[in-house]
C-alpha angles and dihedrals in degrees: 000000000000118000121199123207113214116195128189145133115264135194121215110213093193099054094022093230136136118227142180104244132200128189119188108198137170113253093239091061098041121121131122094250090056092046091051093050091050091050095046091047085061090049095254124123116203110246106167144046113298121235119199127187135163116246124230103236101209092050092049091053089058092058124097138207126017096351093054090047091051091047093051091047091053090052091049103040102021097254146019132205127212128177130188105197122202124241097261137087130181087218090071094059110120102194125087100214109208118246114216120216148146095309091057091050091048089054090055094047092051091049087058094050098265130122146214110258110236115245117249137179088278123060113264136183117266105238142025124199112178101310096334122107122211128188118198121215126177120202095212102156128066107239092207088068093054109108095219090048089050090055090051091049092049090050091049093053097036094118095055109103108215141113090236137014125207105222097189102149091218091065124097110243094176113226090358093061099082094050092046092051089049090057091054093042090059088073090058093041091056088058090051091051092051092047092049091054091051093048105042103072096036092050094053096043094048100037096237121185101220144343137215144173130241112211119192114189103203098140111026090084098160091064112089114224095242092052089045088054092047091053094048091049090053092049092048092049100042114016111041138048098173096060114060103176143010139208110210123195125183126188127181134170132187132179138172093201092264105051129025139187130193125194126198121183128173134169145152124250129191135007100346123190111235090237090066099052091088091062093078092053090048091049092049089050092050091051091053092047094050095044090050089050089050091057092048106036105005093205104129111157097200110049136176124233124235117261112265133189119266120215137170137164123225133158090003093301132107117230115195145171118197123186088203130243125283112233116248118244091252091053096054115117 
């Protein structure tokens, strides 16, 4: 009877911990779909490359302790699962990191003399500053967790032979890179289409000078800011005439329960009216104010979650994105 040892990093969504995971499984039962189901049934989602090797039975039988118990269980029941979790947990994080959204942007627009456009029976843009229209869109949901997007990703990488595929958008996939980025960019492009529809009629009827989009990335955590910017530039240059400029703002937070980091990045892209340049400075000031308040009172109502790995199985392959683990204070060099 051949026993395979399957090794990988897992992420527990109940305790919010990473772990080194081992599955010992009889050869006759081994496939990636089975491995994934075993891991998920133990609350761990695979978030790394998968290493598989065949055990030497007589050497395993000479072992003692937990390994021998796991080995004997796999011979008896077909498989065994063992996890060695790290010492962190997102649940231990003390700070409530503020999440920035439309209300914060409205506060800035009003401070510059602009206003929120009242909603009517027809769809209208969100804000008006002098004769400039602005539509606010918040990327709140991670597109890699969308089931239809997952099917498209699996189809795109179907010819890659591997137990697991790292779908980090910042990686170079060779000739597959452009198509993969296009899949992700569709999420952003859909927001542009919606914004264009809201702007067109209002702009003509009210003789507005120009129009732009405000994109807050508070949920598409797997998309690096520079790649986000690159995609928005491409859409502005090639796929819209109604929207002339964009303000993009990314925020990400990650913690291991002991240490934490939060990143805020905002910038203008395109043909920007001079009147709007002050918005970035106002946004930077607001970030500093709210982060200072967090350190003093820690009572933010709207908060952002820590980045977590994404993992799904399709066509007997694991597809994963992993933000990486923050080193613990005692591991720092």
